[in-house]
MIPA-26763 format. One record per atom (N, C-alpha, C): residue number from 1; chain; atom name; y, z, x. Coordinates in steps of 0.05 Angstrom, whole numbers. Atoms other than C-alpha are relative to their C-alpha. Example, Ala and Ser with C-alpha at 12.3 -4.5 7.8 and 13.67 -1.06 7.14 Angstrom:
2
+-----+--------+-------+--------+--------+--------+
! num ! cadena ! atomo !     py !     pz !     px !
+-----+--------+-------+--------+--------+--------+
!   1 !      A !     N !    -24 !      0 !     18 !
!   1 !      A !    CA !    -90 !    156 !    246 !
!   1 !      A !     C !     24 !      0 !     18 !
!   2 !      A !     N !    -24 !     -1 !    -16 !
!   2 !      A !    CA !    -21 !    143 !    273 !
!   2 !      A !     C !     22 !     14 !    -15 !
+-----+--------+-------+--------+--------+--------+
END
This chain:
73
+-----+--------+-------+--------+--------+--------+
! num ! cadena ! atomo !     py !     pz !     px !
+-----+--------+-------+--------+--------+--------+
!   1 !      A !     N !    -23 !    -14 !     10 !
!   1 !      A !    CA !    -34 !   -331 !   -914 !
!   1 !      A !     C !     -5 !      7 !    -30 !
!   2 !      A !     N !      4 !     -9 !     27 !
!   2 !      A !    CA !    -31 !   -293 !   -979 !
!   2 !      A !     C !     10 !    -22 !    -19 !
!   3 !      A !     N !    -10 !     19 !     19 !
!   3 !      A !    CA !    -27 !   -340 !  -1040 !
!   3 !      A !     C !     27 !      6 !    -12 !
!   4 !      A !     N !    -27 !     -3 !     12 !
!   4 !      A !    CA !     43 !   -352 !  -1067 !
!   4 !      A !     C !     18 !     19 !     16 !
!   5 !      A !     N !    -14 !    -20 !    -17 !
!   5 !      A !    CA !     72 !   -313 !  -1008 !
!   5 !      A !     C !     30 !     -3 !     -1 !
!   6 !      A !     N !    -28 !      3 !      1 !
!   6 !      A !    CA !    140 !   -344 !  -1018 !
!   6 !      A !     C !     13 !      9 !    -27 !
!   7 !      A !     N !    -11 !     -8 !     25 !
!   7 !      A !    CA !    147 !   -321 !  -1090 !
!   7 !      A !     C !    -15 !     23 !    -13 !
!   8 !      A !     N !     14 !    -25 !      9 !
!   8 !      A !    CA !    121 !   -251 !  -1097 !
!   8 !      A !     C !     17 !     24 !      6 !
!   9 !      A !     N !    -15 !    -26 !     -5 !
!   9 !      A !    CA !    146 !   -180 !  -1099 !
!   9 !      A !     C !    -24 !     20 !      9 !
!  10 !      A !     N !     21 !    -18 !    -12 !
!  10 !      A !    CA !    106 !   -129 !  -1057 !
!  10 !      A !     C !     -9 !     19 !    -21 !
!  11 !      A !     N !      6 !    -20 !     20 !
!  11 !      A !    CA !    109 !    -79 !  -1114 !
!  11 !      A !     C !    -17 !    -12 !    -23 !
!  12 !      A !     N !     16 !     12 !     20 !
!  12 !      A !    CA !     75 !   -129 !  -1160 !
!  12 !      A !     C !    -29 !     -4 !      7 !
!  13 !      A !     N !     28 !      3 !     -9 !
!  13 !      A !    CA !     12 !   -132 !  -1118 !
!  13 !      A !     C !    -16 !     24 !     -9 !
!  14 !      A !     N !     18 !    -22 !      7 !
!  14 !      A !    CA !    -48 !    -90 !  -1139 !
!  14 !      A !     C !     -4 !     18 !     25 !
!  15 !      A !     N !      2 !    -19 !    -23 !
!  15 !      A !    CA !    -60 !    -28 !  -1096 !
!  15 !      A !     C !    -20 !    -10 !     22 !
!  16 !      A !     N !     18 !      9 !    -21 !
!  16 !      A !    CA !   -121 !    -60 !  -1061 !
!  16 !      A !     C !     12 !    -22 !     17 !
!  17 !      A !     N !    -13 !     21 !    -17 !
!  17 !      A !    CA !    -78 !   -119 !  -1039 !
!  17 !      A !     C !     22 !     12 !     17 !
!  18 !      A !     N !    -21 !    -13 !    -16 !
!  18 !      A !    CA !    -21 !    -75 !  -1016 !
!  18 !      A !     C !    -12 !     14 !     24 !
!  19 !      A !     N !     13 !    -15 !    -22 !
!  19 !      A !    CA !    -69 !    -35 !   -973 !
!  19 !      A !     C !     -8 !    -19 !     23 !
!  20 !      A !     N !      7 !     19 !    -21 !
!  20 !      A !    CA !    -86 !    -99 !   -934 !
!  20 !      A !     C !     22 !     -6 !     18 !
!  21 !      A !     N !    -23 !      5 !    -18 !
!  21 !      A !    CA !    -15 !   -101 !   -906 !
!  21 !      A !     C !      2 !     25 !     17 !
!  22 !      A !     N !      1 !    -23 !    -18 !
!  22 !      A !    CA !    -19 !    -57 !   -844 !
!  22 !      A !     C !     24 !      0 !     20 !
!  23 !      A !     N !    -19 !     -1 !    -21 !
!  23 !      A !    CA !     31 !    -32 !   -794 !
!  23 !      A !     C !    -16 !     -4 !     27 !
!  24 !      A !     N !     14 !      6 !    -27 !
!  24 !      A !    CA !     17 !    -45 !   -719 !
!  24 !      A !     C !    -17 !     24 !      6 !
!  25 !      A !     N !     18 !    -22 !     -7 !
!  25 !      A !    CA !    -10 !     26 !   -708 !
!  25 !      A !     C !    -24 !      2 !    -17 !
!  26 !      A !     N !     24 !      0 !     16 !
!  26 !      A !    CA !    -56 !     22 !   -768 !
!  26 !      A !     C !    -19 !    -23 !      8 !
!  27 !      A !     N !     18 !     22 !     -8 !
!  27 !      A !    CA !    -82 !    -47 !   -746 !
!  27 !      A !     C !    -12 !      8 !     28 !
!  28 !      A !     N !     10 !     -8 !    -26 !
!  28 !      A !    CA !    -89 !    -20 !   -675 !
!  28 !      A !     C !    -24 !     20 !     -3 !
!  29 !      A !     N !     21 !    -20 !      4 !
!  29 !      A !    CA !   -132 !     38 !   -700 !
!  29 !      A !     C !    -25 !    -14 !    -10 !
!  30 !      A !     N !     23 !     15 !     11 !
!  30 !      A !    CA !   -176 !     -9 !   -740 !
!  30 !      A !     C !    -14 !    -17 !     22 !
!  31 !      A !     N !     11 !     18 !    -22 !
!  31 !      A !    CA !   -186 !    -57 !   -680 !
!  31 !      A !     C !     -7 !     15 !     25 !
!  32 !      A !     N !      6 !    -18 !    -23 !
!  32 !      A !    CA !   -192 !      2 !   -631 !
!  32 !      A !     C !     15 !    -12 !     24 !
!  33 !      A !     N !    -19 !      9 !    -21 !
!  33 !      A !    CA !   -132 !    -25 !   -591 !
!  33 !      A !     C !     24 !     18 !      1 !
!  34 !      A !     N !    -26 !    -13 !     -1 !
!  34 !      A !    CA !    -66 !      4 !   -569 !
!  34 !      A !     C !     20 !    -15 !    -17 !
!  35 !      A !     N !    -20 !     14 !     16 !
!  35 !      A !    CA !     -8 !    -11 !   -615 !
!  35 !      A !     C !     16 !    -21 !     16 !
!  36 !      A !     N !    -14 !     18 !    -17 !
!  36 !      A !    CA !     28 !    -43 !   -557 !
!  36 !      A !     C !    -15 !    -27 !      4 !
!  37 !      A !     N !     16 !     24 !     -2 !
!  37 !      A !    CA !    -30 !    -92 !   -550 !
!  37 !      A !     C !      2 !    -17 !    -26 !
!  38 !      A !     N !     -4 !     13 !     26 !
!  38 !      A !    CA !    -23 !   -110 !   -625 !
!  38 !      A !     C !     26 !    -15 !      1 !
!  39 !      A !     N !    -27 !     14 !     -1 !
!  39 !      A !    CA !     51 !   -125 !   -615 !
!  39 !      A !     C !     -1 !    -23 !     19 !
!  40 !      A !     N !      2 !     23 !    -20 !
!  40 !      A !    CA !     36 !   -167 !   -552 !
!  40 !      A !     C !    -15 !    -23 !    -12 !
!  41 !      A !     N !     16 !     21 !     12 !
!  41 !      A !    CA !    -16 !   -206 !   -590 !
!  41 !      A !     C !     16 !    -15 !    -21 !
!  42 !      A !     N !    -17 !     12 !     20 !
!  42 !      A !    CA !     33 !   -218 !   -647 !
!  42 !      A !     C !     21 !    -17 !     13 !
!  43 !      A !     N !    -20 !     15 !    -14 !
!  43 !      A !    CA !     88 !   -240 !   -600 !
!  43 !      A !     C !    -11 !    -26 !     13 !
!  44 !      A !     N !     14 !     24 !    -13 !
!  44 !      A !    CA !     39 !   -288 !   -565 !
!  44 !      A !     C !    -11 !    -20 !    -21 !
!  45 !      A !     N !     10 !     18 !     20 !
!  45 !      A !    CA !     20 !   -319 !   -633 !
!  45 !      A !     C !    -30 !      2 !     -3 !
!  46 !      A !     N !     29 !     -2 !      3 !
!  46 !      A !    CA !    -52 !   -295 !   -628 !
!  46 !      A !     C !     -8 !     11 !    -27 !
!  47 !      A !     N !      5 !    -11 !     27 !
!  47 !      A !    CA !    -48 !   -256 !   -694 !
!  47 !      A !     C !     25 !     -5 !    -16 !
!  48 !      A !     N !    -24 !      5 !     17 !
!  48 !      A !    CA !     -2 !   -272 !   -753 !
!  48 !      A !     C !     12 !     27 !     -9 !
!  49 !      A !     N !    -16 !    -23 !     10 !
!  49 !      A !    CA !     52 !   -224 !   -777 !
!  49 !      A !     C !     17 !     -9 !    -24 !
!  50 !      A !     N !    -16 !      4 !     24 !
!  50 !      A !    CA !     92 !   -218 !   -841 !
!  50 !      A !     C !     25 !     16 !      2 !
!  51 !      A !     N !    -25 !    -15 !      0 !
!  51 !      A !    CA !    165 !   -200 !   -842 !
!  51 !      A !     C !      6 !     10 !    -29 !
!  52 !      A !     N !     -8 !    -12 !     25 !
!  52 !      A !    CA !    184 !   -154 !   -900 !
!  52 !      A !     C !     28 !     10 !      4 !
!  53 !      A !     N !    -29 !     -7 !     -5 !
!  53 !      A !    CA !    259 !   -151 !   -903 !
!  53 !      A !     C !      8 !     -9 !     28 !
!  54 !      A !     N !    -11 !      7 !    -26 !
!  54 !      A !    CA !    299 !   -153 !   -839 !
!  54 !      A !     C !    -14 !     14 !     24 !
!  55 !      A !     N !      9 !    -17 !    -23 !
!  55 !      A !    CA !    266 !    -98 !   -799 !
!  55 !      A !     C !    -30 !      8 !     -1 !
!  56 !      A !     N !     28 !     -9 !      2 !
!  56 !      A !    CA !    195 !    -88 !   -824 !
!  56 !      A !     C !    -19 !    -23 !      5 !
!  57 !      A !     N !     22 !     18 !     -5 !
!  57 !      A !    CA !    134 !   -124 !   -798 !
!  57 !      A !     C !    -26 !     11 !     -9 !
!  58 !      A !     N !     26 !     -8 !      8 !
!  58 !      A !    CA !     66 !   -120 !   -828 !
!  58 !      A !     C !    -20 !    -21 !      7 !
!  59 !      A !     N !     22 !     18 !     -6 !
!  59 !      A !    CA !     -1 !   -152 !   -814 !
!  59 !      A !     C !    -19 !     -1 !    -23 !
!  60 !      A !     N !     19 !      3 !     23 !
!  60 !      A !    CA !    -42 !   -180 !   -872 !
!  60 !      A !     C !    -28 !     -2 !     11 !
!  61 !      A !     N !     25 !     -3 !    -12 !
!  61 !      A !    CA !   -112 !   -159 !   -854 !
!  61 !      A !     C !    -17 !    -25 !     -3 !
!  62 !      A !     N !     17 !     24 !      2 !
!  62 !      A !    CA !   -150 !   -220 !   -881 !
!  62 !      A !     C !     10 !    -22 !     19 !
!  63 !      A !     N !    -10 !     21 !    -17 !
!  63 !      A !    CA !   -104 !   -267 !   -841 !
!  63 !      A !     C !     -5 !      8 !     29 !
!  64 !      A !     N !      5 !     -8 !    -28 !
!  64 !      A !    CA !   -112 !   -226 !   -778 !
!  64 !      A !     C !    -30 !     -4 !      7 !
!  65 !      A !     N !     29 !      3 !     -5 !
!  65 !      A !    CA !   -188 !   -226 !   -784 !
!  65 !      A !     C !     -6 !    -29 !      3 !
!  66 !      A !     N !      4 !     30 !     -1 !
!  66 !      A !    CA !   -187 !   -301 !   -797 !
!  66 !      A !     C !     10 !    -10 !     28 !
!  67 !      A !     N !     -9 !     10 !    -25 !
!  67 !      A !    CA !   -144 !   -313 !   -735 !
!  67 !      A !     C !    -17 !      9 !     23 !
!  68 !      A !     N !     16 !    -10 !    -23 !
!  68 !      A !    CA !   -186 !   -269 !   -690 !
!  68 !      A !     C !    -28 !    -14 !      1 !
!  69 !      A !     N !     27 !     12 !      0 !
!  69 !      A !    CA !   -252 !   -301 !   -713 !
!  69 !      A !     C !      2 !    -31 !      4 !
!  70 !      A !     N !     -1 !     29 !     -4 !
!  70 !      A !    CA !   -226 !   -373 !   -711 !
!  70 !      A !     C !     16 !     -8 !     26 !
!  71 !      A !     N !    -16 !      5 !    -24 !
!  71 !      A !    CA !   -182 !   -366 !   -650 !
!  71 !      A !     C !     28 !    -12 !     -4 !
!  72 !      A !     N !    -25 !     11 !      9 !
!  72 !      A !    CA !   -120 !   -389 !   -689 !
!  72 !      A !     C !     16 !     21 !    -15 !
!  73 !      A !     N !    -16 !    -20 !     15 !
!  73 !      A !    CA !    -61 !   -348 !   -715 !
!  73 !      A !     C !     11 !    -12 !    -26 !
+-----+--------+-------+--------+--------+--------+
END
């Protein structure tokens, strides 16, 4: 998980860090999967997701890579 995740503002992150937060379609493109597969994996706890507000979900790329390579979300 991103350091200090509970006490940060998204706008305070440097551009290179903000670009690591991906939507499901962006992550799907990177992983060469369908977006529905990304959502299914997230619901199953296979990859971690981050809630931004009430309705937005993003995937922090370093955490997703770690989960996929270690087998843990």
